[in-house]
C-alpha positions as semicolon CSV with decimal commas, in nm:
position;residue;x (nm);y (nm);z (nm)
1;M;-1,488;4,023;2,110
2;K;-1,267;3,850;2,366
3;N;-1,436;3,516;2,289
4;R;-1,366;3,557;1,919
5;L;-1,005;3,648;1,990
6;Y;-0,974;3,342;2,213
7;L;-1,107;3,107;1,940
8;I;-0,879;3,254;1,676
9;G;-0,580;3,230;1,904
10;L;-0,670;2,873;1,994
11;F;-0,689;2,780;1,625
12;L;-0,350;2,937;1,554
13;A;-0,196;2,765;1,854
14;F;-0,309;2,418;1,745
15;L;-0,239;2,467;1,373
16;P;0,124;2,344;1,393
17;V;0,007;2,053;1,608
18;I;-0,246;1,950;1,345
19;A;0,014;1,973;1,070
20;G;0,272;1,766;1,257
21;A;0,044;1,528;1,446
22;Q;0,226;1,224;1,304
23;D;0,592;1,150;1,265
24;S;0,667;1,135;0,894
25;T;0,957;1,056;0,666
26;M;1,081;1,242;0,363
27;I;1,010;1,086;0,021
28;T;1,168;1,229;-0,293
29;L;1,016;1,194;-0,638
30;E;1,283;0,940;-0,735
31;Q;1,209;0,734;-0,424
32;A;0,837;0,744;-0,497
33;I;0,898;0,616;-0,849
34;E;1,128;0,338;-0,726
35;R;0,874;0,238;-0,462
36;A;0,594;0,226;-0,720
37;L;0,805;0,012;-0,956
38;E;0,857;-0,239;-0,675
39;E;0,529;-0,230;-0,484
40;N;0,252;-0,099;-0,709
41;H;-0,012;-0,370;-0,750
42;S;-0,109;-0,281;-1,109
43;I;0,255;-0,290;-1,221
44;T;0,304;-0,629;-1,056
45;I;-0,003;-0,769;-1,234
46;S;0,111;-0,627;-1,569
47;R;0,458;-0,778;-1,530
48;N;0,311;-1,116;-1,440
49;L;0,093;-1,113;-1,753
50;A;0,397;-1,029;-1,965
51;E;0,587;-1,316;-1,804
52;I;0,304;-1,556;-1,890
53;D;0,326;-1,465;-2,260
54;E;0,705;-1,491;-2,250
55;N;0,682;-1,841;-2,099
56;S;0,437;-1,941;-2,373
57;A;0,670;-1,850;-2,661
58;T;0,831;-2,193;-2,695
59;I;0,886;-2,441;-2,978
60;G;0,663;-2,686;-2,792
61;N;0,364;-2,451;-2,803
62;A;0,436;-2,385;-3,170
63;G;0,401;-2,757;-3,255
64;Y;0,763;-2,840;-3,336
65;L;0,798;-3,114;-3,076
66;P;0,625;-3,454;-3,070
67;N;0,369;-3,572;-2,819
68;L;0,477;-3,870;-2,610
69;S;0,226;-4,040;-2,382
70;L;0,223;-4,346;-2,160
71;N;-0,104;-4,537;-2,127
72;S;-0,182;-4,838;-1,915
73;S;-0,480;-5,028;-1,778
74;Y;-0,539;-5,326;-1,553
75;T;-0,864;-5,514;-1,504
76;E;-0,950;-5,817;-1,294
77;T;-1,270;-6,016;-1,329
78;V;-1,431;-6,290;-1,119
79;E;-1,719;-6,478;-1,285
80;D;-1,873;-6,820;-1,339
81;T;-1,758;-6,955;-1,674
82;R;-1,895;-7,241;-1,890
83;I;-1,723;-7,319;-2,220
84;E;-1,840;-7,598;-2,457
85;F;-1,629;-7,739;-2,739
86;P;-1,709;-7,990;-3,015
87;N;-1,526;-8,246;-2,803
88;P;-1,736;-8,283;-2,488
89;D;-1,434;-8,388;-2,295
90;A;-1,285;-8,041;-2,347
91;N;-1,583;-7,858;-2,198
92;Q;-1,509;-7,633;-1,902
93;D;-1,737;-7,533;-1,622
94;V;-1,553;-7,314;-1,371
95;A;-1,722;-7,136;-1,082
96;G;-1,551;-6,820;-0,962
97;N;-1,322;-6,800;-1,262
98;R;-1,064;-6,527;-1,198
99;S;-0,906;-6,350;-1,494
100;S;-0,681;-6,044;-1,522
101;R;-0,576;-5,830;-1,814
102;L;-0,285;-5,581;-1,825
103;N;-0,227;-5,340;-2,115
104;A;0,044;-5,076;-2,149
105;S;0,163;-4,865;-2,438
106;L;0,408;-4,585;-2,510
107;D;0,270;-4,369;-2,793
108;L;0,451;-4,110;-3,003
109;Q;0,275;-3,863;-3,236
110;W;0,467;-3,608;-3,439
111;V;0,354;-3,366;-3,709
112;L;0,642;-3,359;-3,957
113;F;0,500;-3,098;-4,192
114;D;0,197;-2,871;-4,165
115;G;0,261;-2,614;-4,436
116;F;0,516;-2,424;-4,224
117;G;0,240;-2,341;-3,978
118;N;0,457;-2,425;-3,679
119;R;0,719;-2,176;-3,796
120;Y;0,468;-1,892;-3,812
121;R;0,303;-2,000;-3,487
122;L;0,639;-1,975;-3,313
123;Q;0,704;-1,632;-3,462
124;S;0,352;-1,525;-3,363
125;L;0,410;-1,643;-3,004
126;Q;0,740;-1,455;-2,992
127;T;0,586;-1,134;-3,125
128;G;0,300;-1,185;-2,879
129;A;0,557;-1,191;-2,598
130;E;0,712;-0,873;-2,738
131;L;0,369;-0,711;-2,757
132;S;0,292;-0,809;-2,401
133;A;0,626;-0,663;-2,286
134;V;0,552;-0,334;-2,462
135;Q;0,200;-0,325;-2,321
136;S;0,346;-0,387;-1,978
137;R;0,579;-0,095;-2,037
138;R;0,281;0,122;-2,133
139;D;0,103;0,020;-1,814
140;I;0,412;0,106;-1,612
141;E;0,442;0,442;-1,785
142;L;0,077;0,526;-1,717
143;T;0,124;0,433;-1,352
144;M;0,441;0,642;-1,338
145;L;0,250;0,938;-1,479
146;Q;-0,010;0,896;-1,205
147;V;0,262;0,871;-0,939
148;I;0,438;1,182;-1,065
149;E;0,115;1,377;-1,098
150;L;0,006;1,284;-0,746
151;Y;0,352;1,356;-0,607
152;L;0,343;1,700;-0,766
153;N;-0,007;1,742;-0,629
154;V;0,124;1,668;-0,281
155;T;0,418;1,903;-0,335
156;T;0,189;2,178;-0,466
157;S;-0,056;2,137;-0,178
158;S;0,232;2,141;0,070
159;Q;0,370;2,463;-0,077
160;L;0,024;2,618;-0,087
161;L;-0,021;2,522;0,277
162;N;0,297;2,709;0,367
163;V;0,182;3,013;0,171
164;T;-0,162;3,016;0,333
165;R;-0,007;2,977;0,677
166;E;0,208;3,282;0,609
167;A;-0,108;3,465;0,509
168;V;-0,266;3,366;0,842
169;E;0,035;3,499;1,031
170;I;0,013;3,830;0,847
171;S;-0,362;3,854;0,904
172;N;-0,316;3,764;1,269
173;Q;-0,064;4,046;1,314
174;R;-0,303;4,283;1,140
175;Y;-0,588;4,169;1,364
176;R;-0,386;4,219;1,683
177;R;-0,279;4,563;1,568
178;A;-0,641;4,656;1,492
179;L;-0,748;4,521;1,830
180;R;-0,488;4,726;2,015
181;N;-0,584;5,039;1,823
182;F;-0,950;4,980;1,896
183;E;-0,894;4,918;2,266
184;T;-0,680;5,235;2,296
185;G;-0,930;5,438;2,096
186;G;-0,699;5,489;1,798
187;G;-0,890;5,265;1,559
188;S;-1,247;5,202;1,447
189;R;-1,462;4,894;1,493
190;V;-1,491;4,867;1,114
191;D;-1,114;4,821;1,084
192;L;-1,123;4,556;1,356
193;L;-1,410;4,370;1,191
194;N;-1,236;4,380;0,852
195;A;-0,919;4,242;1,007
196;E;-1,117;3,966;1,175
197;V;-1,291;3,869;0,850
198;S;-0,957;3,854;0,668
199;L;-0,809;3,635;0,942
200;N;-1,108;3,399;0,928
201;Q;-1,089;3,375;0,548
202;D;-0,719;3,292;0,557
203;S;-0,772;3,038;0,838
204;I;-1,043;2,863;0,638
205;R;-0,809;2,854;0,338
206;V;-0,547;2,677;0,552
207;V;-0,793;2,408;0,661
208;E;-0,913;2,349;0,303
209;T;-0,558;2,328;0,173
210;E;-0,460;2,083;0,446
211;L;-0,760;1,867;0,357
212;S;-0,650;1,860;-0,009
213;L;-0,297;1,773;0,101
214;N;-0,409;1,478;0,312
215;R;-0,624;1,341;0,030
216;A;-0,340;1,371;-0,218
217;K;-0,107;1,188;0,021
218;R;-0,349;0,899;0,066
219;N;-0,400;0,862;-0,310
220;L;-0,025;0,857;-0,363
221;L;0,029;0,600;-0,088
222;V;-0,217;0,364;-0,260
223;L;-0,018;0,386;-0,583
224;L;0,300;0,318;-0,387
225;G;0,147;0,005;-0,238
226;A;0,176;0,152;0,112
227;D;-0,062;0,193;0,404
228;P;-0,295;0,489;0,325
229;S;-0,301;0,585;0,693
230;S;0,073;0,648;0,712
231;D;0,224;0,993;0,668
232;F;0,523;1,135;0,484
233;E;0,676;1,460;0,367
234;V;0,781;1,555;0,016
235;S;1,052;1,773;-0,125
236;N;0,929;2,124;-0,200
237;T;1,191;2,162;-0,472
238;I;1,067;2,089;-0,827
239;E;1,354;2,066;-1,073
240;I;1,259;2,132;-1,437
241;D;1,477;2,043;-1,734
242;N;1,462;2,344;-1,968
243;R;1,700;2,196;-2,227
244;L;1,462;1,960;-2,408
245;S;1,445;2,004;-2,786
246;L;1,243;1,860;-3,072
247;D;1,560;1,759;-3,256
248;T;1,617;1,481;-3,005
249;L;1,262;1,415;-2,887
250;L;1,101;1,348;-3,225
251;P;1,344;1,075;-3,345
252;A;1,323;0,913;-3,003
253;A;0,943;0,912;-3,020
254;L;0,940;0,746;-3,363
255;S;1,169;0,468;-3,240
256;Q;1,077;0,424;-2,873
257;N;0,720;0,541;-2,815
258;A;0,532;0,252;-2,652
259;R;0,209;0,317;-2,838
260;L;0,387;0,324;-3,173
261;S;0,585;0,011;-3,085
262;T;0,257;-0,162;-3,001
263;S;0,115;-0,068;-3,341
264;E;0,423;-0,201;-3,519
265;I;0,411;-0,535;-3,338
266;E;0,038;-0,571;-3,405
267;S;0,108;-0,516;-3,775
268;E;0,371;-0,791;-3,765
269;Q;0,125;-1,020;-3,592
270;A;-0,129;-0,958;-3,868
271;R;0,135;-1,058;-4,125
272;L;0,209;-1,380;-3,938
273;Q;-0,163;-1,459;-3,913
274;L;-0,183;-1,429;-4,291
275;Q;0,103;-1,677;-4,327
276;Q;-0,066;-1,916;-4,086
277;S;-0,392;-1,902;-4,282
278;R;-0,198;-1,989;-4,598
279;A;-0,042;-2,292;-4,425
280;D;-0,377;-2,475;-4,448
281;I;-0,333;-2,489;-4,826
282;Y;-0,049;-2,741;-4,789
283;P;-0,086;-3,107;-4,694
284;Q;-0,006;-3,236;-4,347
285;I;0,234;-3,519;-4,289
286;S;0,246;-3,692;-3,952
287;T;0,410;-3,995;-3,803
288;N;0,312;-4,211;-3,513
289;A;0,480;-4,494;-3,328
290;S;0,393;-4,697;-3,024
291;Y;0,529;-4,975;-2,810
292;N;0,254;-5,205;-2,678
293;Y;0,252;-5,467;-2,406
294;S;-0,042;-5,689;-2,307
295;R;-0,082;-5,977;-2,059
296;L;-0,384;-6,201;-2,000
297;E;-0,427;-6,461;-1,728
298;S;-0,743;-6,669;-1,677
299;D;-0,845;-6,978;-1,483
300;A;-1,059;-7,092;-1,775
301;G;-1,069;-7,051;-2,150
302;Q;-0,880;-7,160;-2,455
303;F;-0,572;-6,978;-2,326
304;T;-0,501;-6,952;-1,956
305;F;-0,204;-6,723;-2,022
306;Q;-0,129;-6,491;-2,309
307;E;0,143;-6,221;-2,336
308;A;0,235;-5,997;-2,629
309;N;0,459;-5,695;-2,690
310;G;0,586;-5,511;-2,995
311;I;0,635;-5,189;-3,183
312;T;0,391;-5,029;-3,424
313;A;0,484;-4,737;-3,652
314;G;0,316;-4,551;-3,933
315;L;0,311;-4,244;-4,153
316;S;-0,003;-4,047;-4,238
317;F;-0,076;-3,795;-4,511
318;S;-0,379;-3,567;-4,526
319;F;-0,477;-3,301;-4,774
320;T;-0,805;-3,112;-4,783
321;L;-0,930;-3,097;-5,138
322;F;-1,236;-2,881;-5,074
323;D;-1,368;-2,713;-4,758
324;G;-1,639;-2,485;-4,889
325;F;-1,389;-2,204;-4,966
326;R;-1,325;-2,150;-4,596
327;R;-0,948;-2,138;-4,650
328;D;-0,979;-1,879;-4,923
329;I;-1,205;-1,663;-4,708
330;A;-0,963;-1,691;-4,415
331;V;-0,673;-1,578;-4,636
332;Q;-0,875;-1,285;-4,774
333;N;-0,976;-1,171;-4,425
334;S;-0,617;-1,199;-4,305
335;K;-0,506;-0,977;-4,593
336;I;-0,766;-0,716;-4,495
337;R;-0,653;-0,727;-4,130
338;L;-0,294;-0,676;-4,244
339;K;-0,396;-0,370;-4,447
340;N;-0,586;-0,231;-4,150
341;S;-0,293;-0,286;-3,917
342;R;-0,061;-0,099;-4,153
343;E;-0,308;0,187;-4,184
344;Q;-0,340;0,195;-3,805
345;R;0,037;0,207;-3,776
346;R;0,055;0,511;-4,008
347;L;-0,226;0,680;-3,816
348;T;-0,057;0,612;-3,482
349;E;0,269;0,759;-3,608
350;K;0,095;1,082;-3,709
351;E;-0,092;1,098;-3,379
352;V;0,229;1,050;-3,180
353;Q;0,398;1,327;-3,377
354;S;0,101;1,557;-3,321
355;D;0,088;1,477;-2,950
356;L;0,459;1,542;-2,918
357;L;0,439;1,877;-3,096
358;N;0,145;1,983;-2,879
359;A;0,327;1,873;-2,564
360;F;0,638;2,062;-2,668
361;D;0,433;2,377;-2,724
362;S;0,288;2,340;-2,375
363;Y;0,636;2,280;-2,237
364;T;0,788;2,594;-2,391
365;T;0,482;2,803;-2,304
366;N;0,488;2,688;-1,942
367;L;0,859;2,768;-1,914
368;Y;0,792;3,118;-2,046
369;L;0,494;3,171;-1,814
370;L;0,694;3,036;-1,522
371;Q;0,968;3,290;-1,586
372;K;0,721;3,576;-1,609
373;Q;0,532;3,462;-1,302
374;Q;0,854;3,458;-1,103
375;L;0,896;3,824;-1,188
376;N;0,534;3,887;-1,084
377;V;0,602;3,729;-0,745
378;E;0,909;3,945;-0,693
379;T;0,706;4,254;-0,783
380;A;0,419;4,149;-0,555
381;E;0,661;4,087;-0,266
382;L;0,818;4,431;-0,313
383;N;0,475;4,592;-0,335
384;F;0,359;4,416;-0,019
385;E;0,669;4,516;0,177
386;R;0,619;4,882;0,088
387;T;0,245;4,866;0,151
388;E;0,301;4,700;0,489
389;L;0,547;4,971;0,588
390;A;0,305;5,242;0,474
391;F;0,021;5,068;0,661
392;E;0,218;5,069;0,984
393;Q;0,280;5,440;0,933
394;G;-0,090;5,501;0,868
395;Q;-0,035;5,609;0,507
396;V;-0,260;5,342;0,345
397;T;-0,598;5,199;0,440
398;N;-0,692;4,850;0,553
399;T;-0,836;4,786;0,211
400;D;-0,510;4,875;0,037
401;F;-0,314;4,654;0,275
402;R;-0,550;4,358;0,223
403;E;-0,539;4,403;-0,153
404;A;-0,159;4,391;-0,150
405;Q;-0,169;4,084;0,072
406;L;-0,417;3,900;-0,151
407;N;-0,218;3,998;-0,460
408;L;0,095;3,847;-0,305
409;L;-0,095;3,532;-0,207
410;E;-0,244;3,491;-0,553
411;T;0,085;3,540;-0,738
412;R;0,259;3,286;-0,513
413;Q;-0,019;3,035;-0,566
414;D;-0,003;3,086;-0,943
415;L;0,375;3,037;-0,936
416;I;0,337;2,709;-0,749
417;S;0,073;2,584;-0,995
418;L;0,276;2,692;-1,299
419;R;0,585;2,514;-1,171
420;A;0,389;2,191;-1,136
421;Q;0,237;2,235;-1,484
422;A;0,580;2,293;-1,633
423;K;0,709;1,975;-1,469
424;L;0,411;1,776;-1,596
425;S;0,465;1,903;-1,950
426;E;0,828;1,791;-1,923
427;I;0,713;1,447;-1,806
428;D;0,468;1,426;-2,098
429;L;0,757;1,480;-2,338
430;F;0,958;1,202;-2,175
431;Q;0,660;0,967;-2,197
432;L;0,580;1,045;-2,560
433;S;0,943;1,004;-2,661
434;G;0,964;0,667;-2,485
435;Q;1,214;0,794;-2,228
436;L;0,999;0,819;-1,918
437;L;1,167;0,528;-1,741
438;T;1,514;0,650;-1,840
439;G;1,476;1,028;-1,855
440;L;1,406;1,050;-1,482
441;D;1,720;0,864;-1,380
């Protein structure tokens, strides 16, 4: 018995040491979000991809600008040369004849007209940059949801740890009281054993809760781009906005929801692809110009030195008369893709509305349950206080006292979980209405 008491006391003595083994700093939810926006690796990658598409949306990539290139070459040859002419006196026989040739040109190529294809390519590149920006926003929102969920998980685990530690303190007092009664002959061994079992159960619950807390902290630190081995504390206060309404959320969702914006841009891209496929029906007119320079030097030959330079320019016209109906098929397929994109846009709009209505139902239900659970906690606290007083006076049994204690523990745990669920349902509404990055400011 004394050994068991020693082990339990040793556990309780080192429990605060385990909890505060490392110096830690306080991180609020807002700070966690700001840190993730700056340091999260997935967000950084998503922003870089969006920047690539933005850099690509230029008139040069669309084909508006000409191509200008500089070309040059130089060759030198050493060879034995024999040249015979009708006049034998003009024959040449040169050993080790050295000759060199230099060519250089400045070439310009410019498509003047391609059936307005460059116009639609530019618009397609610009909408592609818009799409990439919206997709980046969706990635950021998904990461923010993970950060908030993990932060709330840390907060919930931290609050549960405090509740379970209080339960250990209560069970420890009960155990000591039972031990004193047993040692003085005023209590039974059964009461002592029951008190010991309750203390062990509550102690195990503390260890399990602390394990969950540490795991949640490490997962959150990874999302924040921080060292997973570091430690921090979170605010135990969860503020919930209970003023959200469908009258403002629904219009915002239809105009700002990232998923719906993505569908709209994809529909616009399908329209531009149709226009580009139609551009092949028109002829293509191009121009080219070049400045050429050449120089030849040779120890033998008809000319020992030759130099030329000049400008060459031209205009070309091409028109495909028949290509096996490939252009017609491309136009038909583009029309079908455009129809599908518009249907997808309508479907996405209905899905966003449905998701928002479901999320709002969860939000209002969680607020109602949270209010009722708060009353349950107050009732459980009052019941426990009276039961504890009656237990000290010997008016209730150990079983009644433990039942009141467990009831208080359960109602507090449920309140903590409901508060986190209510906050998550609020965050879902902000995300669906496209206000996640602004609604938390």
